[in-house]
Backbone as XML, in Angstrom:
<?xml version="1.0"?>
<chain id="A" units="angstrom">
  <residue number="1" name="MET">
    <atom name="N" x="-16.421" y="-17.942" z="27.875"/>
    <atom name="CA" x="-17.394" y="-17.678" z="26.826"/>
    <atom name="C" x="-17.165" y="-16.298" z="26.198"/>
  </residue>
  <residue number="2" name="GLY">
    <atom name="N" x="-16.878" y="-15.302" z="27.009"/>
    <atom name="CA" x="-16.658" y="-13.952" z="26.506"/>
    <atom name="C" x="-15.422" y="-13.861" z="25.626"/>
  </residue>
  <residue number="3" name="LEU">
    <atom name="N" x="-14.355" y="-14.606" z="25.994"/>
    <atom name="CA" x="-13.116" y="-14.599" z="25.220"/>
    <atom name="C" x="-13.339" y="-15.199" z="23.839"/>
  </residue>
  <residue number="4" name="LYS">
    <atom name="N" x="-14.145" y="-16.258" z="23.783"/>
    <atom name="CA" x="-14.423" y="-16.911" z="22.498"/>
    <atom name="C" x="-15.150" y="-15.948" z="21.548"/>
  </residue>
  <residue number="5" name="LYS">
    <atom name="N" x="-16.109" y="-15.198" z="22.083"/>
    <atom name="CA" x="-16.841" y="-14.239" z="21.249"/>
    <atom name="C" x="-15.919" y="-13.128" z="20.759"/>
  </residue>
  <residue number="6" name="GLN">
    <atom name="N" x="-15.013" y="-12.702" z="21.639"/>
    <atom name="CA" x="-14.069" y="-11.652" z="21.268"/>
    <atom name="C" x="-13.149" y="-12.123" z="20.147"/>
  </residue>
  <residue number="7" name="ILE">
    <atom name="N" x="-12.664" y="-13.362" z="20.243"/>
    <atom name="CA" x="-11.793" y="-13.921" z="19.207"/>
    <atom name="C" x="-12.546" y="-14.045" z="17.885"/>
  </residue>
  <residue number="8" name="GLU">
    <atom name="N" x="-13.811" y="-14.494" z="17.962"/>
    <atom name="CA" x="-14.620" y="-14.609" z="16.746"/>
    <atom name="C" x="-14.853" y="-13.238" z="16.111"/>
  </residue>
  <residue number="9" name="ALA">
    <atom name="N" x="-15.083" y="-12.215" z="16.932"/>
    <atom name="CA" x="-15.300" y="-10.857" z="16.417"/>
    <atom name="C" x="-14.035" y="-10.336" z="15.733"/>
  </residue>
  <residue number="10" name="GLU">
    <atom name="N" x="-12.863" y="-10.582" z="16.345"/>
    <atom name="CA" x="-11.607" y="-10.153" z="15.737"/>
    <atom name="C" x="-11.362" y="-10.878" z="14.417"/>
  </residue>
  <residue number="11" name="HIS">
    <atom name="N" x="-11.691" y="-12.172" z="14.372"/>
    <atom name="CA" x="-11.520" y="-12.955" z="13.145"/>
    <atom name="C" x="-12.423" y="-12.408" z="12.036"/>
  </residue>
  <residue number="12" name="GLU">
    <atom name="N" x="-13.667" y="-12.098" z="12.399"/>
    <atom name="CA" x="-14.610" y="-11.549" z="11.418"/>
    <atom name="C" x="-14.121" y="-10.196" z="10.896"/>
  </residue>
  <residue number="13" name="GLU">
    <atom name="N" x="-13.585" y="-9.369" z="11.793"/>
    <atom name="CA" x="-13.059" y="-8.068" z="11.397"/>
    <atom name="C" x="-11.881" y="-8.224" z="10.437"/>
  </residue>
  <residue number="14" name="LEU">
    <atom name="N" x="-11.020" y="-9.197" z="10.712"/>
    <atom name="CA" x="-9.873" y="-9.478" z="9.854"/>
    <atom name="C" x="-10.342" y="-9.934" z="8.472"/>
  </residue>
  <residue number="15" name="GLN">
    <atom name="N" x="-11.358" y="-10.773" z="8.424"/>
    <atom name="CA" x="-11.897" y="-11.236" z="7.140"/>
    <atom name="C" x="-12.489" y="-10.072" z="6.344"/>
  </residue>
  <residue number="16" name="GLN">
    <atom name="N" x="-13.183" y="-9.147" z="7.033"/>
    <atom name="CA" x="-13.736" y="-7.967" z="6.358"/>
    <atom name="C" x="-12.613" y="-7.132" z="5.751"/>
  </residue>
  <residue number="17" name="GLU">
    <atom name="N" x="-11.515" y="-6.963" z="6.505"/>
    <atom name="CA" x="-10.378" y="-6.174" z="6.043"/>
    <atom name="C" x="-9.767" y="-6.799" z="4.790"/>
  </residue>
  <residue number="18" name="ILE">
    <atom name="N" x="-9.631" y="-8.117" z="4.782"/>
    <atom name="CA" x="-9.061" y="-8.813" z="3.632"/>
    <atom name="C" x="-9.991" y="-8.696" z="2.425"/>
  </residue>
  <residue number="19" name="ARG">
    <atom name="N" x="-11.300" y="-8.771" z="2.652"/>
    <atom name="CA" x="-12.252" y="-8.644" z="1.542"/>
    <atom name="C" x="-12.166" y="-7.284" z="0.878"/>
  </residue>
  <residue number="20" name="ARG">
    <atom name="N" x="-11.818" y="-6.254" z="1.657"/>
    <atom name="CA" x="-11.766" y="-4.898" z="1.128"/>
    <atom name="C" x="-10.409" y="-4.540" z="0.546"/>
  </residue>
  <residue number="21" name="THR">
    <atom name="N" x="-9.523" y="-5.494" z="0.387"/>
    <atom name="CA" x="-8.188" y="-5.226" z="-0.129"/>
    <atom name="C" x="-8.285" y="-4.755" z="-1.583"/>
  </residue>
  <residue number="22" name="LYS">
    <atom name="N" x="-7.682" y="-3.589" z="-1.846"/>
    <atom name="CA" x="-7.682" y="-3.030" z="-3.201"/>
    <atom name="C" x="-6.573" y="-3.670" z="-4.019"/>
  </residue>
  <residue number="23" name="LEU">
    <atom name="N" x="-6.879" y="-4.023" z="-5.232"/>
    <atom name="CA" x="-5.889" y="-4.533" z="-6.169"/>
    <atom name="C" x="-5.623" y="-3.469" z="-7.229"/>
  </residue>
  <residue number="24" name="PRO">
    <atom name="N" x="-4.418" y="-3.465" z="-7.811"/>
    <atom name="CA" x="-4.105" y="-2.452" z="-8.833"/>
    <atom name="C" x="-5.003" y="-2.588" z="-10.065"/>
  </residue>
  <residue number="25" name="ARG">
    <atom name="N" x="-5.478" y="-1.456" z="-10.539"/>
    <atom name="CA" x="-6.282" y="-1.410" z="-11.765"/>
    <atom name="C" x="-5.614" y="-0.464" z="-12.745"/>
  </residue>
  <residue number="26" name="GLY">
    <atom name="N" x="-5.649" y="-0.800" z="-13.990"/>
    <atom name="CA" x="-5.102" y="0.077" z="-15.019"/>
    <atom name="C" x="-3.617" y="0.322" z="-14.829"/>
  </residue>
  <residue number="27" name="ARG">
    <atom name="N" x="-3.233" y="1.573" z="-14.616"/>
    <atom name="CA" x="-1.821" y="1.946" z="-14.507"/>
    <atom name="C" x="-1.291" y="1.841" z="-13.074"/>
  </residue>
  <residue number="28" name="GLU">
    <atom name="N" x="-2.140" y="1.550" z="-12.101"/>
    <atom name="CA" x="-1.718" y="1.499" z="-10.700"/>
    <atom name="C" x="-0.709" y="0.380" z="-10.460"/>
  </residue>
  <residue number="29" name="THR">
    <atom name="N" x="0.152" y="0.575" z="-9.463"/>
    <atom name="CA" x="1.173" y="-0.410" z="-9.138"/>
    <atom name="C" x="1.447" y="-0.397" z="-7.633"/>
  </residue>
  <residue number="30" name="PHE">
    <atom name="N" x="2.003" y="-1.489" z="-7.126"/>
    <atom name="CA" x="2.395" y="-1.566" z="-5.724"/>
    <atom name="C" x="3.710" y="-0.822" z="-5.536"/>
  </residue>
  <residue number="31" name="GLY">
    <atom name="N" x="3.952" y="-0.328" z="-4.322"/>
    <atom name="CA" x="5.212" y="0.336" z="-4.024"/>
    <atom name="C" x="5.506" y="0.307" z="-2.537"/>
  </residue>
  <residue number="32" name="ILE">
    <atom name="N" x="6.768" y="0.580" z="-2.201"/>
    <atom name="CA" x="7.200" y="0.665" z="-0.808"/>
    <atom name="C" x="7.746" y="2.065" z="-0.574"/>
  </residue>
  <residue number="33" name="VAL">
    <atom name="N" x="7.305" y="2.693" z="0.508"/>
    <atom name="CA" x="7.759" y="4.043" z="0.833"/>
    <atom name="C" x="9.211" y="3.953" z="1.286"/>
  </residue>
  <residue number="34" name="GLU">
    <atom name="N" x="10.087" y="4.622" z="0.554"/>
    <atom name="CA" x="11.523" y="4.620" z="0.870"/>
    <atom name="C" x="11.881" y="5.729" z="1.829"/>
  </residue>
  <residue number="35" name="GLN">
    <atom name="N" x="11.346" y="6.929" z="1.568"/>
    <atom name="CA" x="11.759" y="8.090" z="2.344"/>
    <atom name="C" x="10.654" y="9.137" z="2.353"/>
  </residue>
  <residue number="36" name="ARG">
    <atom name="N" x="10.408" y="9.729" z="3.528"/>
    <atom name="CA" x="9.485" y="10.861" z="3.635"/>
    <atom name="C" x="10.255" y="12.123" z="3.260"/>
  </residue>
  <residue number="37" name="LEU">
    <atom name="N" x="9.678" y="12.970" z="2.442"/>
    <atom name="CA" x="10.374" y="14.159" z="1.967"/>
    <atom name="C" x="9.825" y="15.440" z="2.586"/>
  </residue>
  <residue number="38" name="GLY">
    <atom name="N" x="8.774" y="15.339" z="3.350"/>
    <atom name="CA" x="8.191" y="16.522" z="3.970"/>
    <atom name="C" x="6.837" y="16.835" z="3.366"/>
  </residue>
  <residue number="39" name="GLY">
    <atom name="N" x="5.960" y="17.345" z="4.192"/>
    <atom name="CA" x="4.607" y="17.628" z="3.727"/>
    <atom name="C" x="3.909" y="16.322" z="3.386"/>
  </residue>
  <residue number="40" name="THR">
    <atom name="N" x="3.326" y="16.260" z="2.224"/>
    <atom name="CA" x="2.639" y="15.034" z="1.807"/>
    <atom name="C" x="3.451" y="14.279" z="0.755"/>
  </residue>
  <residue number="41" name="ARG">
    <atom name="N" x="4.710" y="14.643" z="0.578"/>
    <atom name="CA" x="5.527" y="14.013" z="-0.461"/>
    <atom name="C" x="6.430" y="12.940" z="0.119"/>
  </residue>
  <residue number="42" name="MET">
    <atom name="N" x="6.737" y="11.944" z="-0.716"/>
    <atom name="CA" x="7.608" y="10.844" z="-0.309"/>
    <atom name="C" x="8.212" y="10.181" z="-1.533"/>
  </residue>
  <residue number="43" name="ARG">
    <atom name="N" x="9.318" y="9.483" z="-1.331"/>
    <atom name="CA" x="9.956" y="8.720" z="-2.402"/>
    <atom name="C" x="9.473" y="7.278" z="-2.268"/>
  </residue>
  <residue number="44" name="VAL">
    <atom name="N" x="8.907" y="6.737" z="-3.347"/>
    <atom name="CA" x="8.336" y="5.392" z="-3.336"/>
    <atom name="C" x="9.012" y="4.551" z="-4.402"/>
  </residue>
  <residue number="45" name="ARG">
    <atom name="N" x="9.498" y="3.365" z="-4.016"/>
    <atom name="CA" x="10.069" y="2.416" z="-4.969"/>
    <atom name="C" x="8.930" y="1.516" z="-5.429"/>
  </residue>
  <residue number="46" name="CYS">
    <atom name="N" x="8.577" y="1.597" z="-6.692"/>
    <atom name="CA" x="7.424" y="0.873" z="-7.231"/>
    <atom name="C" x="7.837" y="-0.490" z="-7.774"/>
  </residue>
  <residue number="47" name="LEU">
    <atom name="N" x="6.860" y="-1.361" z="-7.899"/>
    <atom name="CA" x="7.104" y="-2.726" z="-8.352"/>
    <atom name="C" x="7.457" y="-2.777" z="-9.842"/>
  </residue>
  <residue number="48" name="ASP">
    <atom name="N" x="7.149" y="-1.725" z="-10.590"/>
    <atom name="CA" x="7.526" y="-1.685" z="-12.005"/>
    <atom name="C" x="8.949" y="-1.161" z="-12.181"/>
  </residue>
  <residue number="49" name="SER">
    <atom name="N" x="9.777" y="-1.280" z="-11.126"/>
    <atom name="CA" x="11.213" y="-0.943" z="-11.090"/>
    <atom name="C" x="11.504" y="0.538" z="-11.348"/>
  </residue>
  <residue number="50" name="LYS">
    <atom name="N" x="10.593" y="1.410" z="-10.931"/>
    <atom name="CA" x="10.809" y="2.842" z="-11.028"/>
    <atom name="C" x="10.669" y="3.450" z="-9.639"/>
  </residue>
  <residue number="51" name="THR">
    <atom name="N" x="11.455" y="4.492" z="-9.379"/>
    <atom name="CA" x="11.329" y="5.235" z="-8.131"/>
    <atom name="C" x="10.629" y="6.538" z="-8.449"/>
  </residue>
  <residue number="52" name="ARG">
    <atom name="N" x="9.520" y="6.787" z="-7.756"/>
    <atom name="CA" x="8.713" y="7.971" z="-8.030"/>
    <atom name="C" x="8.627" y="8.861" z="-6.794"/>
  </residue>
  <residue number="53" name="ILE">
    <atom name="N" x="8.505" y="10.158" z="-7.040"/>
    <atom name="CA" x="8.180" y="11.104" z="-5.987"/>
    <atom name="C" x="6.653" y="11.147" z="-5.956"/>
  </residue>
  <residue number="54" name="CYS">
    <atom name="N" x="6.070" y="10.677" z="-4.862"/>
    <atom name="CA" x="4.615" y="10.587" z="-4.781"/>
    <atom name="C" x="4.080" y="11.538" z="-3.722"/>
  </residue>
  <residue number="55" name="ARG">
    <atom name="N" x="2.839" y="11.903" z="-3.882"/>
    <atom name="CA" x="2.181" y="12.755" z="-2.904"/>
    <atom name="C" x="0.880" y="12.100" z="-2.483"/>
  </residue>
  <residue number="56" name="ILE">
    <atom name="N" x="0.363" y="12.562" z="-1.357"/>
    <atom name="CA" x="-0.944" y="12.108" z="-0.901"/>
    <atom name="C" x="-1.946" y="13.159" z="-1.365"/>
  </residue>
  <residue number="57" name="PRO">
    <atom name="N" x="-2.915" y="12.796" z="-2.205"/>
    <atom name="CA" x="-3.884" y="13.775" z="-2.699"/>
    <atom name="C" x="-4.685" y="14.401" z="-1.551"/>
  </residue>
  <residue number="58" name="GLY">
    <atom name="N" x="-5.230" y="15.573" z="-1.789"/>
    <atom name="CA" x="-5.962" y="16.317" z="-0.768"/>
    <atom name="C" x="-7.089" y="15.546" z="-0.112"/>
  </residue>
  <residue number="59" name="ARG">
    <atom name="N" x="-7.799" y="14.724" z="-0.866"/>
    <atom name="CA" x="-8.939" y="13.999" z="-0.298"/>
    <atom name="C" x="-8.508" y="12.947" z="0.715"/>
  </residue>
  <residue number="60" name="PHE">
    <atom name="N" x="-7.198" y="12.549" z="0.712"/>
    <atom name="CA" x="-6.694" y="11.536" z="1.640"/>
    <atom name="C" x="-5.789" y="12.103" z="2.732"/>
  </residue>
  <residue number="61" name="LYS">
    <atom name="N" x="-5.486" y="13.403" z="2.692"/>
    <atom name="CA" x="-4.484" y="13.980" z="3.595"/>
    <atom name="C" x="-4.744" y="13.659" z="5.059"/>
  </residue>
  <residue number="62" name="ARG">
    <atom name="N" x="-5.945" y="13.777" z="5.513"/>
    <atom name="CA" x="-6.265" y="13.557" z="6.921"/>
    <atom name="C" x="-6.478" y="12.075" z="7.249"/>
  </residue>
  <residue number="63" name="LYS">
    <atom name="N" x="-6.808" y="11.269" z="6.264"/>
    <atom name="CA" x="-7.155" y="9.864" z="6.497"/>
    <atom name="C" x="-5.973" y="8.911" z="6.362"/>
  </residue>
  <residue number="64" name="LEU">
    <atom name="N" x="-4.988" y="9.266" z="5.566"/>
    <atom name="CA" x="-3.921" y="8.344" z="5.196"/>
    <atom name="C" x="-2.607" y="8.744" z="5.849"/>
  </residue>
  <residue number="65" name="TRP">
    <atom name="N" x="-2.166" y="7.965" z="6.832"/>
    <atom name="CA" x="-0.897" y="8.215" z="7.507"/>
    <atom name="C" x="0.100" y="7.186" z="7.031"/>
  </residue>
  <residue number="66" name="VAL">
    <atom name="N" x="1.168" y="7.633" z="6.393"/>
    <atom name="CA" x="2.128" y="6.731" z="5.767"/>
    <atom name="C" x="3.505" y="6.935" z="6.382"/>
  </residue>
  <residue number="67" name="ARG">
    <atom name="N" x="4.205" y="5.815" z="6.657"/>
    <atom name="CA" x="5.566" y="5.859" z="7.195"/>
    <atom name="C" x="6.501" y="5.128" z="6.248"/>
  </residue>
  <residue number="68" name="GLU">
    <atom name="N" x="7.798" y="5.279" z="6.488"/>
    <atom name="CA" x="8.790" y="4.574" z="5.679"/>
    <atom name="C" x="8.613" y="3.068" z="5.867"/>
  </residue>
  <residue number="69" name="GLY">
    <atom name="N" x="8.704" y="2.334" z="4.774"/>
    <atom name="CA" x="8.568" y="0.883" z="4.823"/>
    <atom name="C" x="7.150" y="0.386" z="4.585"/>
  </residue>
  <residue number="70" name="ASP">
    <atom name="N" x="6.169" y="1.280" z="4.529"/>
    <atom name="CA" x="4.782" y="0.872" z="4.282"/>
    <atom name="C" x="4.598" y="0.470" z="2.823"/>
  </residue>
  <residue number="71" name="THR">
    <atom name="N" x="3.727" y="-0.509" z="2.606"/>
    <atom name="CA" x="3.367" y="-0.924" z="1.254"/>
    <atom name="C" x="2.139" y="-0.128" z="0.835"/>
  </residue>
  <residue number="72" name="VAL">
    <atom name="N" x="2.214" y="0.496" z="-0.324"/>
    <atom name="CA" x="1.140" y="1.384" z="-0.782"/>
    <atom name="C" x="0.773" y="1.072" z="-2.237"/>
  </residue>
  <residue number="73" name="LEU">
    <atom name="N" x="-0.358" y="1.607" z="-2.645"/>
    <atom name="CA" x="-0.800" y="1.512" z="-4.034"/>
    <atom name="C" x="-0.560" y="2.882" z="-4.679"/>
  </residue>
  <residue number="74" name="VAL">
    <atom name="N" x="0.200" y="2.900" z="-5.764"/>
    <atom name="CA" x="0.600" y="4.157" z="-6.419"/>
    <atom name="C" x="-0.078" y="4.263" z="-7.777"/>
  </residue>
  <residue number="75" name="GLU">
    <atom name="N" x="-0.607" y="5.454" z="-8.045"/>
    <atom name="CA" x="-1.160" y="5.740" z="-9.371"/>
    <atom name="C" x="-0.270" y="6.776" z="-10.047"/>
  </residue>
  <residue number="76" name="PRO">
    <atom name="N" x="0.483" y="6.387" z="-11.095"/>
    <atom name="CA" x="1.355" y="7.344" z="-11.788"/>
    <atom name="C" x="0.536" y="8.464" z="-12.434"/>
  </residue>
  <residue number="77" name="TRP">
    <atom name="N" x="1.124" y="9.643" z="-12.518"/>
    <atom name="CA" x="0.457" y="10.780" z="-13.146"/>
    <atom name="C" x="0.380" y="10.571" z="-14.654"/>
  </residue>
  <residue number="78" name="GLU">
    <atom name="N" x="-0.567" y="11.265" z="-15.275"/>
    <atom name="CA" x="-0.690" y="11.227" z="-16.736"/>
    <atom name="C" x="0.571" y="11.787" z="-17.388"/>
  </residue>
  <residue number="79" name="LEU">
    <atom name="N" x="0.986" y="12.979" z="-16.934"/>
    <atom name="CA" x="2.224" y="13.591" z="-17.412"/>
    <atom name="C" x="3.285" y="13.339" z="-16.349"/>
  </residue>
  <residue number="80" name="SER">
    <atom name="N" x="4.495" y="13.080" z="-16.729"/>
    <atom name="CA" x="5.602" y="12.783" z="-15.809"/>
    <atom name="C" x="5.325" y="11.525" z="-14.991"/>
  </residue>
  <residue number="81" name="GLY">
    <atom name="N" x="4.600" y="10.577" z="-15.553"/>
    <atom name="CA" x="4.236" y="9.349" z="-14.855"/>
    <atom name="C" x="5.413" y="8.459" z="-14.515"/>
  </residue>
  <residue number="82" name="GLU">
    <atom name="N" x="6.544" y="8.668" z="-15.212"/>
    <atom name="CA" x="7.736" y="7.865" z="-14.934"/>
    <atom name="C" x="8.393" y="8.282" z="-13.622"/>
  </residue>
  <residue number="83" name="THR">
    <atom name="N" x="8.196" y="9.534" z="-13.217"/>
    <atom name="CA" x="8.886" y="10.046" z="-12.028"/>
    <atom name="C" x="7.949" y="10.518" z="-10.923"/>
  </residue>
  <residue number="84" name="LYS">
    <atom name="N" x="6.661" y="10.681" z="-11.202"/>
    <atom name="CA" x="5.733" y="11.209" z="-10.203"/>
    <atom name="C" x="4.448" y="10.405" z="-10.148"/>
  </residue>
  <residue number="85" name="GLY">
    <atom name="N" x="3.793" y="10.441" z="-8.977"/>
    <atom name="CA" x="2.540" y="9.716" z="-8.824"/>
    <atom name="C" x="1.817" y="10.102" z="-7.537"/>
  </residue>
  <residue number="86" name="ASP">
    <atom name="N" x="0.657" y="9.494" z="-7.332"/>
    <atom name="CA" x="-0.158" y="9.709" z="-6.139"/>
    <atom name="C" x="-0.265" y="8.411" z="-5.352"/>
  </residue>
  <residue number="87" name="VAL">
    <atom name="N" x="-0.225" y="8.519" z="-4.027"/>
    <atom name="CA" x="-0.469" y="7.362" z="-3.157"/>
    <atom name="C" x="-1.980" y="7.283" z="-2.969"/>
  </residue>
  <residue number="88" name="VAL">
    <atom name="N" x="-2.565" y="6.165" z="-3.402"/>
    <atom name="CA" x="-4.008" y="6.018" z="-3.398"/>
    <atom name="C" x="-4.495" y="5.185" z="-2.211"/>
  </residue>
  <residue number="89" name="PHE">
    <atom name="N" x="-3.664" y="4.253" z="-1.728"/>
    <atom name="CA" x="-4.108" y="3.328" z="-0.682"/>
    <atom name="C" x="-2.901" y="2.810" z="0.087"/>
  </residue>
  <residue number="90" name="LYS">
    <atom name="N" x="-3.076" y="2.577" z="1.379"/>
    <atom name="CA" x="-2.028" y="1.984" z="2.208"/>
    <atom name="C" x="-2.524" y="0.631" z="2.704"/>
  </residue>
  <residue number="91" name="TYR">
    <atom name="N" x="-1.675" y="-0.401" z="2.544"/>
    <atom name="CA" x="-2.054" y="-1.752" z="2.946"/>
    <atom name="C" x="-1.677" y="-2.021" z="4.395"/>
  </residue>
  <residue number="92" name="ARG">
    <atom name="N" x="-2.527" y="-2.773" z="5.100"/>
    <atom name="CA" x="-2.241" y="-3.205" z="6.470"/>
    <atom name="C" x="-1.560" y="-4.562" z="6.421"/>
  </residue>
  <residue number="93" name="LYS">
    <atom name="N" x="-1.041" y="-5.006" z="7.585"/>
    <atom name="CA" x="-0.277" y="-6.261" z="7.637"/>
    <atom name="C" x="-1.070" y="-7.456" z="7.124"/>
  </residue>
  <residue number="94" name="ALA">
    <atom name="N" x="-2.315" y="-7.595" z="7.564"/>
    <atom name="CA" x="-3.138" y="-8.734" z="7.144"/>
    <atom name="C" x="-3.368" y="-8.714" z="5.633"/>
  </residue>
  <residue number="95" name="GLN">
    <atom name="N" x="-3.551" y="-7.518" z="5.081"/>
    <atom name="CA" x="-3.769" y="-7.397" z="3.641"/>
    <atom name="C" x="-2.510" y="-7.765" z="2.866"/>
  </residue>
  <residue number="96" name="ILE">
    <atom name="N" x="-1.335" y="-7.369" z="3.387"/>
    <atom name="CA" x="-0.069" y="-7.701" z="2.728"/>
    <atom name="C" x="0.151" y="-9.212" z="2.745"/>
  </residue>
  <residue number="97" name="GLN">
    <atom name="N" x="-0.133" y="-9.841" z="3.877"/>
    <atom name="CA" x="0.009" y="-11.297" z="3.969"/>
    <atom name="C" x="-0.917" y="-11.984" z="2.972"/>
  </residue>
  <residue number="98" name="TRP">
    <atom name="N" x="-2.155" y="-11.502" z="2.839"/>
    <atom name="CA" x="-3.103" y="-12.093" z="1.902"/>
    <atom name="C" x="-2.618" y="-11.911" z="0.464"/>
  </residue>
  <residue number="99" name="LEU">
    <atom name="N" x="-2.087" y="-10.724" z="0.145"/>
    <atom name="CA" x="-1.582" y="-10.463" z="-1.207"/>
    <atom name="C" x="-0.404" y="-11.381" z="-1.538"/>
  </residue>
  <residue number="100" name="ARG">
    <atom name="N" x="0.478" y="-11.618" z="-0.549"/>
    <atom name="CA" x="1.605" y="-12.522" z="-0.777"/>
    <atom name="C" x="1.119" y="-13.952" z="-0.970"/>
  </residue>
  <residue number="101" name="LYS">
    <atom name="N" x="0.150" y="-14.359" z="-0.143"/>
    <atom name="CA" x="-0.352" y="-15.726" z="-0.199"/>
    <atom name="C" x="-1.053" y="-16.009" z="-1.528"/>
  </residue>
  <residue number="102" name="THR">
    <atom name="N" x="-1.749" y="-15.005" z="-2.058"/>
    <atom name="CA" x="-2.451" y="-15.194" z="-3.328"/>
    <atom name="C" x="-1.568" y="-14.954" z="-4.547"/>
  </residue>
  <residue number="103" name="GLY">
    <atom name="N" x="-0.310" y="-14.488" z="-4.317"/>
    <atom name="CA" x="0.631" y="-14.364" z="-5.422"/>
    <atom name="C" x="0.719" y="-12.999" z="-6.062"/>
  </residue>
  <residue number="104" name="HIS">
    <atom name="N" x="0.022" y="-12.009" z="-5.523"/>
    <atom name="CA" x="0.088" y="-10.664" z="-6.109"/>
    <atom name="C" x="1.408" y="-9.973" z="-5.802"/>
  </residue>
  <residue number="105" name="LEU">
    <atom name="N" x="2.047" y="-10.330" z="-4.687"/>
    <atom name="CA" x="3.301" y="-9.681" z="-4.292"/>
    <atom name="C" x="4.475" y="-10.645" z="-4.314"/>
  </residue>
  <residue number="106" name="LYS">
    <atom name="N" x="4.533" y="-11.526" z="-5.293"/>
    <atom name="CA" x="5.639" y="-12.483" z="-5.394"/>
    <atom name="C" x="6.976" y="-11.767" z="-5.513"/>
  </residue>
  <residue number="107" name="GLU">
    <atom name="N" x="7.022" y="-10.760" z="-6.376"/>
    <atom name="CA" x="8.274" y="-10.057" z="-6.637"/>
    <atom name="C" x="8.698" y="-9.199" z="-5.454"/>
  </residue>
  <residue number="108" name="MET">
    <atom name="N" x="7.763" y="-8.874" z="-4.560"/>
    <atom name="CA" x="8.057" y="-7.962" z="-3.460"/>
    <atom name="C" x="9.098" y="-8.545" z="-2.506"/>
  </residue>
  <residue number="109" name="GLY">
    <atom name="N" x="9.202" y="-9.863" z="-2.372"/>
    <atom name="CA" x="10.172" y="-10.497" z="-1.479"/>
    <atom name="C" x="11.597" y="-10.120" z="-1.803"/>
  </residue>
  <residue number="110" name="GLU">
    <atom name="N" x="12.013" y="-10.303" z="-3.034"/>
    <atom name="CA" x="13.376" y="-9.932" z="-3.411"/>
    <atom name="C" x="13.507" y="-8.411" z="-3.542"/>
  </residue>
  <residue number="111" name="PHE">
    <atom name="N" x="12.391" y="-7.735" z="-3.743"/>
    <atom name="CA" x="12.344" y="-6.293" z="-3.919"/>
    <atom name="C" x="12.669" y="-5.580" z="-2.598"/>
  </residue>
  <residue number="112" name="GLU">
    <atom name="N" x="12.214" y="-6.111" z="-1.444"/>
    <atom name="CA" x="12.395" y="-5.465" z="-0.149"/>
    <atom name="C" x="13.808" y="-5.633" z="0.408"/>
  </residue>
  <residue number="113" name="GLU">
    <atom name="N" x="14.580" y="-6.570" z="-0.118"/>
    <atom name="CA" x="15.855" y="-6.915" z="0.482"/>
    <atom name="C" x="16.886" y="-5.809" z="0.421"/>
  </residue>
  <residue number="114" name="PHE">
    <atom name="N" x="16.946" y="-5.052" z="-0.665"/>
    <atom name="CA" x="18.005" y="-4.033" z="-0.768"/>
    <atom name="C" x="17.543" y="-2.654" z="-0.432"/>
  </residue>
</chain>
């Protein structure tokens, strides 16, 4: 009986996580962290076929831990938006699976290969 409740609680937690999945708005785009550059900076390959040097803004520095290969949400800067941006959100595995299943990350499959 206890195991069943635990499984139900984990399932409910997973559903909550999927409900809170952020989708790109406006100029935001999906990206994959290619390389950590030191400090809060990293090289991110974005889904709009551009590679940007991105940083983690001050309000997220302590909350957002990003590694190479993570899928993130990038907001390009107003100026130098072609080459620079901010990492706004990091997706978890369940969220990435949901995004693929719903078709938001269709292009990401061939994108991750090289």
